[in-house]
KEKE-3310 file (N, C-alpha, C; in steps of 0.2 Angstrom, whole numbers, plus 5000, padded with zeros to 4 digits):
npx = (5004:5003:5002:5000:5000:5010:5013:5021:5033:5031:5027:5017:5018:5018:5032:5044:5054:5066:5076:5070:5061:5069:5074:5063:5061:5072:5069:5058:5065:5073:5063:5054:5063:5075:5070:5058:5061:5059:5063:5075:5079:5094:5099:5091:5096:5110:5109:5101:5087:5070:5060:5050:5042:5031:5034:5038:5026:5018:5012:5021:5019:5026:5032:5039:5051:5054:5063:5074:5080:5080:5083:5084:5086:5077:5065:5053:5043:5032:5020:5013:5004:4992:4983:4969:4971:4985:4988:4983:4993:5003:5000:4992:4984:4994:4989:4982:4990:4988:4975:4958:4951:4940:4927:4929:4935:4925:4915:4914:4918:4930:4946:4958:4974:4982:4998:5013:5015:5024:5032:5045:5050:5050:5041:5029:5016:5000:4998:5007:5002:4990:4993:4998:4986:4979:4985:4983:4969:4968:4973:4964:4953:4958:4959:4946:4943:4934:4935:4946:4958:4968:4982:4984:4995:4998:5010:5021:5020:5012:4996:4989:4994:4988:4975:4963:4962:4961:4949:4940:4941:4935:4922:4916:4919:4918:4918:4905:4896:4896:4907:4918:4934:4943:4955:4966:4963:4974:4982:4974:4969:4960:4950:4941:4942:4938:4922:4910:4904:4915:4924:4933:4929:4933:4946:4952:4952:4960:4972:4976:4987:4992:4989:4979:4969:4967:4962:4950:4943:4940:4930:4933:4931:4934:4942:4938:4947:4964:4982:4997:5012:5027:5039:5039:5037:5024:5006:4993:4979:4965:4960:4946:4939:4928:4928:4921:4919:4932:4936:4926:4929:4943:4945:4937:4944:4956:4951:4948:4960:4967:4959:4952:4942:4944:4945)
npy = (4994:5011:5028:5038:5052:5065:5077:5091:5084:5073:5056:5041:5024:5006:4998:4989:4980:4971:4980:4993:4990:4989:5002:5009:5003:5008:5022:5022:5019:5031:5040:5035:5030:5039:5052:5052:5045:5031:5015:5005:4988:4979:4974:4981:4994:4992:4990:5001:5000:4999:4985:4970:4954:4955:4962:4954:4949:4960:4973:4987:5004:5017:5034:5045:5057:5064:5074:5071:5061:5045:5034:5024:5033:5043:5040:5046:5044:5032:5018:5004:4990:4978:4965:4954:4941:4941:4943:4931:4922:4927:4924:4932:4948:4963:4972:4964:4962:4972:4975:4968:4962:4955:4958:4964:4954:4945:4951:4949:4957:4963:4966:4978:4982:4996:5002:5008:5021:5034:5049:5060:5075:5087:5084:5083:5089:5095:5093:5082:5072:5071:5065:5053:5047:5046:5035:5025:5024:5020:5007:5002:5001:4992:4980:4978:4982:4983:4989:4998:4997:5000:5005:5021:5035:5045:5055:5050:5043:5045:5046:5056:5068:5070:5070:5076:5075:5061:5059:5066:5059:5047:5051:5057:5050:5036:5020:5010:4997:4985:4986:4988:4988:4983:4988:4976:4967:4966:4977:4988:5005:5017:5029:5038:5050:5062:5070:5072:5085:5093:5095:5104:5103:5107:5113:5101:5093:5100:5098:5085:5073:5075:5064:5057:5067:5067:5055:5056:5066:5059:5051:5041:5030:5026:5014:5006:5011:5014:5011:5010:5011:5007:5004:5011:5024:5030:5033:5023:5023:5014:5014:5014:5012:5013:5010:5017:5031:5035:5029:5035:5048:5050:5042:5048:5059:5054:5049:5061:5066:5057:5055:5043:5028:5022:5008)
npz = (5000:4995:4997:4983:4982:4986:4999:5001:5001:5009:5012:5015:5019:5020:5028:5019:5020:5030:5033:5033:5043:5054:5055:5058:5071:5077:5077:5085:5097:5099:5101:5112:5122:5123:5121:5129:5141:5144:5150:5144:5140:5143:5130:5121:5123:5119:5106:5102:5099:5099:5102:5101:5103:5095:5084:5073:5068:5064:5054:5048:5048:5039:5040:5028:5024:5010:5006:5014:5007:5000:5007:5023:5032:5030:5036:5047:5055:5063:5064:5072:5066:5070:5064:5067:5063:5062:5076:5081:5076:5083:5096:5105:5106:5109:5118:5127:5138:5147:5147:5148:5135:5130:5127:5114:5107:5107:5099:5086:5076:5063:5068:5072:5080:5085:5088:5096:5091:5085:5081:5074:5083:5075:5065:5071:5067:5061:5047:5044:5053:5048:5035:5040:5046:5034:5028:5037:5036:5023:5024:5033:5024:5015:5021:5027:5040:5055:5068:5077:5090:5105:5115:5122:5127:5142:5147:5160:5177:5187:5191:5197:5193:5181:5184:5181:5167:5166:5173:5165:5153:5157:5161:5150:5139:5140:5135:5127:5136:5128:5120:5129:5135:5149:5162:5168:5183:5192:5189:5188:5187:5194:5185:5188:5195:5199:5202:5189:5188:5193:5183:5171:5156:5143:5146:5151:5140:5131:5137:5135:5127:5110:5101:5108:5108:5094:5092:5099:5092:5081:5085:5095:5109:5127:5136:5152:5166:5169:5165:5173:5166:5170:5163:5151:5156:5157:5158:5153:5143:5136:5119:5109:5093:5082:5064:5054:5054:5052:5040:5031:5032:5028:5017:5007:5006:5000:4988:4982:4979:4971:4961:4959:4963:4980:4982)
capx = (5000:5007:4998:5004:5000:5015:5012:5027:5038:5030:5023:5016:5017:5021:5039:5044:5059:5069:5080:5065:5058:5074:5074:5057:5063:5077:5066:5055:5070:5074:5057:5052:5068:5080:5066:5053:5063:5057:5068:5077:5082:5101:5099:5089:5101:5116:5108:5097:5081:5064:5058:5047:5041:5026:5036:5038:5020:5014:5014:5024:5017:5031:5032:5045:5052:5059:5068:5080:5083:5076:5085:5080:5087:5071:5059:5052:5037:5030:5014:5013:4997:4992:4977:4967:4974:4992:4988:4982:4999:5008:4997:4987:4986:4999:4985:4980:4995:4986:4967:4954:4948:4936:4921:4931:4936:4918:4911:4913:4921:4937:4949:4965:4977:4986:5003:5020:5015:5029:5034:5050:5047:5049:5036:5022:5012:4994:4998:5010:4998:4984:4995:4998:4979:4977:4988:4979:4962:4968:4974:4957:4949:4961:4958:4939:4943:4928:4936:4953:4959:4975:4984:4987:4998:4999:5017:5022:5018:5008:4990:4986:4996:4983:4968:4957:4961:4958:4942:4937:4940:4930:4915:4914:4921:4919:4915:4898:4897:4897:4914:4922:4939:4944:4961:4966:4962:4980:4985:4968:4970:4954:4950:4935:4946:4934:4915:4909:4903:4921:4929:4932:4929:4937:4953:4955:4953:4966:4978:4977:4992:4989:4987:4973:4964:4965:4957:4943:4940:4937:4924:4935:4929:4939:4940:4938:4953:4971:4987:5003:5018:5034:5045:5038:5036:5018:5000:4990:4972:4963:4956:4942:4937:4925:4932:4917:4921:4939:4936:4922:4933:4950:4945:4935:4950:4960:4948:4948:4967:4969:4954:4949:4939:4950:4946)
capy = (5000:5017:5034:5041:5060:5067:5083:5094:5079:5068:5051:5036:5017:5001:4995:4984:4975:4971:4986:4998:4989:4991:5009:5011:5002:5013:5028:5021:5020:5038:5044:5032:5030:5044:5058:5052:5042:5024:5011:5000:4982:4980:4972:4987:4999:4990:4991:5007:4999:4996:4979:4964:4948:4956:4965:4949:4948:4966:4978:4993:5010:5022:5041:5046:5064:5063:5079:5069:5056:5039:5028:5023:5040:5048:5038:5051:5042:5025:5015:4997:4988:4971:4963:4949:4935:4941:4942:4924:4919:4930:4921:4937:4955:4966:4975:4959:4962:4977:4975:4962:4965:4950:4961:4966:4948:4942:4955:4946:4962:4963:4970:4980:4985:5001:5003:5010:5027:5039:5054:5064:5081:5092:5082:5082:5094:5093:5090:5076:5068:5070:5060:5046:5045:5044:5029:5020:5024:5015:5000:4999:4999:4986:4974:4978:4983:4986:4992:4999:4998:5000:5009:5028:5036:5051:5055:5050:5037:5047:5048:5062:5074:5072:5067:5080:5072:5054:5059:5069:5053:5042:5054:5060:5046:5029:5015:5007:4991:4980:4987:4991:4985:4985:4986:4970:4969:4967:4983:4993:5011:5021:5035:5042:5054:5069:5070:5076:5093:5097:5095:5109:5098:5110:5113:5094:5090:5103:5096:5079:5073:5076:5058:5055:5071:5065:5049:5058:5070:5054:5047:5036:5029:5024:5008:5007:5010:5016:5006:5013:5007:5010:5004:5017:5030:5032:5030:5021:5022:5010:5017:5010:5017:5010:5013:5020:5038:5036:5028:5040:5055:5050:5038:5053:5064:5050:5049:5067:5068:5052:5055:5036:5025:5020:5001)
capz = (5000:4995:4995:4978:4982:4992:5001:5004:5001:5014:5010:5020:5016:5024:5027:5014:5021:5036:5034:5035:5050:5059:5055:5062:5078:5080:5078:5092:5103:5100:5104:5118:5127:5123:5122:5134:5147:5145:5153:5139:5142:5141:5123:5117:5124:5116:5098:5101:5095:5103:5099:5105:5099:5091:5078:5068:5065:5063:5048:5051:5043:5040:5037:5024:5021:5004:5006:5017:5003:4999:5011:5029:5036:5028:5040:5052:5059:5062:5068:5072:5065:5071:5063:5071:5060:5064:5083:5082:5075:5089:5103:5107:5105:5114:5123:5132:5144:5151:5147:5146:5129:5128:5123:5108:5104:5106:5095:5079:5071:5061:5073:5071:5085:5084:5094:5095:5087:5086:5075:5077:5085:5070:5061:5075:5064:5059:5040:5044:5056:5043:5031:5044:5046:5027:5027:5042:5033:5017:5027:5035:5018:5011:5025:5029:5047:5058:5074:5079:5097:5107:5121:5120:5133:5145:5149:5167:5180:5193:5188:5201:5189:5176:5186:5178:5161:5166:5174:5159:5148:5160:5162:5144:5133:5142:5129:5129:5139:5123:5117:5134:5138:5156:5164:5172:5190:5196:5187:5187:5190:5193:5181:5190:5201:5201:5200:5182:5189:5195:5178:5166:5150:5138:5148:5151:5133:5128:5141:5133:5122:5103:5099:5111:5106:5088:5092:5101:5087:5076:5088:5099:5116:5131:5141:5160:5170:5166:5167:5174:5163:5172:5159:5146:5159:5154:5160:5147:5142:5130:5114:5105:5088:5076:5058:5049:5053:5049:5032:5027:5032:5025:5010:5003:5004:4996:4982:4979:4977:4966:4956:4957:4970:4985:4981)
cpx = (5004:5002:5002:5005:5004:5013:5018:5033:5037:5025:5022:5015:5019:5028:5039:5050:5062:5073:5076:5062:5063:5075:5068:5058:5068:5074:5062:5059:5071:5069:5055:5057:5073:5076:5062:5055:5061:5064:5070:5080:5090:5102:5097:5094:5107:5115:5103:5091:5076:5061:5055:5045:5035:5028:5037:5032:5016:5016:5016:5023:5023:5030:5038:5045:5057:5064:5075:5083:5078:5078:5082:5081:5081:5065:5059:5047:5035:5024:5014:5006:4997:4984:4975:4970:4981:4992:4987:4989:5004:5006:4992:4989:4990:4995:4982:4984:4992:4978:4964:4950:4943:4929:4923:4932:4930:4913:4909:4915:4928:4941:4956:4968:4982:4991:5009:5020:5020:5031:5040:5047:5046:5043:5029:5018:5005:4994:5001:5005:4992:4987:4996:4991:4976:4979:4985:4972:4963:4970:4968:4953:4952:4959:4951:4939:4937:4929:4943:4953:4967:4976:4987:4990:4998:5006:5018:5018:5014:5001:4987:4988:4992:4976:4962:4956:4958:4951:4937:4935:4935:4923:4912:4915:4921:4915:4909:4900:4899:4904:4919:4928:4940:4951:4961:4966:4969:4984:4980:4970:4963:4954:4945:4938:4943:4927:4915:4908:4909:4926:4927:4934:4934:4944:4956:4956:4959:4972:4980:4983:4988:4986:4980:4967:4962:4960:4950:4939:4937:4931:4926:4931:4935:4937:4940:4944:4959:4976:4994:5009:5024:5039:5045:5037:5029:5012:4996:4982:4970:4958:4952:4938:4934:4927:4928:4918:4927:4939:4932:4926:4939:4949:4942:4940:4955:4958:4949:4955:4969:4965:4952:4947:4945:4950:4948)
cpy = (5006:5023:5038:5049:5062:5075:5086:5089:5073:5062:5045:5029:5012:4999:4989:4979:4976:4977:4992:4997:4990:4998:5012:5009:5006:5020:5028:5022:5027:5042:5041:5032:5036:5051:5058:5048:5035:5020:5005:4994:4983:4978:4978:4993:4998:4992:4997:5006:4997:4990:4974:4959:4949:4959:4960:4947:4954:4969:4984:4999:5015:5029:5043:5054:5063:5068:5077:5063:5050:5033:5028:5029:5044:5046:5042:5049:5035:5023:5008:4994:4980:4969:4956:4942:4935:4940:4935:4920:4921:4927:4926:4944:4958:4969:4971:4959:4967:4977:4969:4965:4959:4952:4962:4959:4944:4945:4953:4951:4961:4968:4972:4984:4990:5002:5006:5016:5032:5043:5058:5071:5086:5090:5081:5088:5091:5090:5083:5070:5066:5064:5053:5043:5043:5037:5024:5019:5019:5008:4997:4997:4993:4980:4974:4978:4986:4990:4992:4999:4998:5005:5016:5030:5044:5050:5055:5045:5039:5050:5054:5068:5075:5069:5070:5077:5065:5054:5062:5063:5048:5045:5056:5055:5038:5025:5012:5000:4985:4980:4990:4987:4987:4983:4980:4971:4970:4974:4989:4999:5015:5027:5040:5045:5060:5068:5074:5083:5097:5097:5100:5105:5101:5111:5106:5091:5093:5101:5089:5079:5073:5070:5056:5060:5070:5059:5051:5062:5065:5050:5041:5036:5026:5018:5010:5006:5011:5011:5010:5009:5010:5009:5010:5024:5034:5030:5029:5021:5018:5013:5012:5014:5013:5014:5017:5027:5039:5035:5033:5046:5055:5047:5043:5058:5060:5050:5055:5069:5063:5052:5048:5033:5022:5012:4999)
cpz = (5000:4993:4990:4979:4988:4993:5004:5005:5006:5011:5016:5017:5021:5023:5023:5015:5028:5038:5036:5042:5055:5060:5059:5070:5081:5081:5084:5098:5104:5103:5111:5124:5128:5124:5128:5141:5149:5147:5148:5143:5140:5133:5119:5118:5120:5108:5097:5097:5100:5099:5104:5100:5094:5084:5072:5065:5063:5056:5051:5046:5045:5037:5034:5022:5016:5003:5010:5013:5003:5003:5018:5033:5035:5032:5046:5057:5058:5066:5067:5071:5065:5070:5067:5069:5062:5072:5085:5081:5081:5095:5106:5105:5111:5120:5129:5138:5149:5152:5145:5140:5126:5125:5116:5104:5102:5101:5088:5074:5069:5065:5070:5077:5083:5090:5091:5090:5089:5080:5078:5078:5080:5065:5065:5073:5062:5051:5040:5047:5051:5038:5034:5044:5039:5026:5031:5038:5027:5019:5030:5030:5015:5015:5029:5037:5050:5064:5075:5087:5099:5112:5118:5127:5135:5148:5157:5171:5186:5190:5191:5197:5184:5178:5183:5171:5161:5168:5169:5154:5151:5160:5155:5138:5134:5136:5132:5131:5134:5120:5122:5137:5145:5158:5169:5179:5194:5194:5186:5191:5189:5190:5184:5197:5203:5198:5193:5183:5191:5189:5173:5159:5145:5140:5148:5144:5130:5131:5138:5128:5115:5100:5102:5109:5098:5088:5094:5096:5082:5079:5093:5106:5120:5135:5148:5163:5166:5169:5167:5171:5165:5168:5154:5149:5157:5158:5154:5148:5136:5126:5111:5100:5082:5069:5053:5048:5050:5042:5028:5027:5027:5018:5005:5001:4999:4989:4978:4976:4971:4960:4954:4964:4974:4984:4974)
residu = (UNK:UNK:UNK:UNK:UNK:UNK:UNK:UNK:UNK:UNK:UNK:UNK:UNK:UNK:UNK:UNK:UNK:UNK:UNK:UNK:UNK:UNK:UNK:UNK:UNK:UNK:UNK:UNK:UNK:UNK:UNK:UNK:UNK:UNK:UNK:UNK:UNK:UNK:UNK:UNK:UNK:UNK:UNK:UNK:UNK:UNK:UNK:UNK:UNK:UNK:UNK:UNK:UNK:UNK:UNK:UNK:UNK:UNK:UNK:UNK:UNK:UNK:UNK:UNK:UNK:UNK:UNK:UNK:UNK:UNK:UNK:UNK:UNK:UNK:UNK:UNK:UNK:UNK:UNK:UNK:UNK:UNK:UNK:UNK:UNK:UNK:UNK:UNK:UNK:UNK:UNK:UNK:UNK:UNK:UNK:UNK:UNK:UNK:UNK:UNK:UNK:UNK:UNK:UNK:UNK:UNK:UNK:UNK:UNK:UNK:UNK:UNK:UNK:UNK:UNK:UNK:UNK:UNK:UNK:UNK:UNK:UNK:UNK:UNK:UNK:UNK:UNK:UNK:UNK:UNK:UNK:UNK:UNK:UNK:UNK:UNK:UNK:UNK:UNK:UNK:UNK:UNK:UNK:UNK:UNK:UNK:UNK:UNK:UNK:UNK:UNK:UNK:UNK:UNK:UNK:UNK:UNK:UNK:UNK:UNK:UNK:UNK:UNK:UNK:UNK:UNK:UNK:UNK:UNK:UNK:UNK:UNK:UNK:UNK:UNK:UNK:UNK:UNK:UNK:UNK:UNK:UNK:UNK:UNK:UNK:UNK:UNK:UNK:UNK:UNK:UNK:UNK:UNK:UNK:UNK:UNK:UNK:UNK:UNK:UNK:UNK:UNK:UNK:UNK:UNK:UNK:UNK:UNK:UNK:UNK:UNK:UNK:UNK:UNK:UNK:UNK:UNK:UNK:UNK:UNK:UNK:UNK:UNK:UNK:UNK:UNK:UNK:UNK:UNK:UNK:UNK:UNK:UNK:UNK:UNK:UNK:UNK:UNK:UNK:UNK:UNK:UNK:UNK:UNK:UNK:UNK:UNK:UNK:UNK:UNK:UNK:UNK:UNK:UNK:UNK:UNK:UNK:UNK:UNK:UNK:UNK:UNK:UNK)
# end
């Protein structure tokens, strides 16, 4: 899958070989460990790559800045995509380590897990993120995905520091019971940290990380409970996003640019 229309030298496509996947893992290391203070294993630190067993089963979406050339040094962003058939080969979805997603697995829907999202600081702009979502939308279309989900993070491991944001997500965006993941009992962190009438909804929304705000603008719902991830120095929430709004918004945009149907 490749999006043919490049905007200001930026394009998005799937990694095509091991070299590009390694570059994406190196980028993840730069962002998660060197920029945001995650704790690497000794092996990760030695080779400066973020990796796990799921990388062998996933597709890796990459953002390329062609002004930097056409080699792997031009990769400036990445997203890891794990379909249900791939998760079955891997043993389970990555999110299962943090959340009970049985409602999703039992839904009969075609699932896609999103993870390991990162973009270099210079490229954390709306146009670049727009391109990234176009790539995801085309992937959803190609594989007939019904529902996306995955963990999104707030930076830091003290939920009290963003208690307003967590309570806002709980009161305003909690997933419906039929599609509601729940943080595993052993790691469950309550998000209902303030009554709804004590939350400044606009302020809380604006304080959220850009990725979570982007999900919410597309109609995402949030699972019950947060997960404090000490390795990655984050507090995670579980995003649940039916794909119809994503595909209707971005596929139409794709069709306008290419002058042909997306399928």
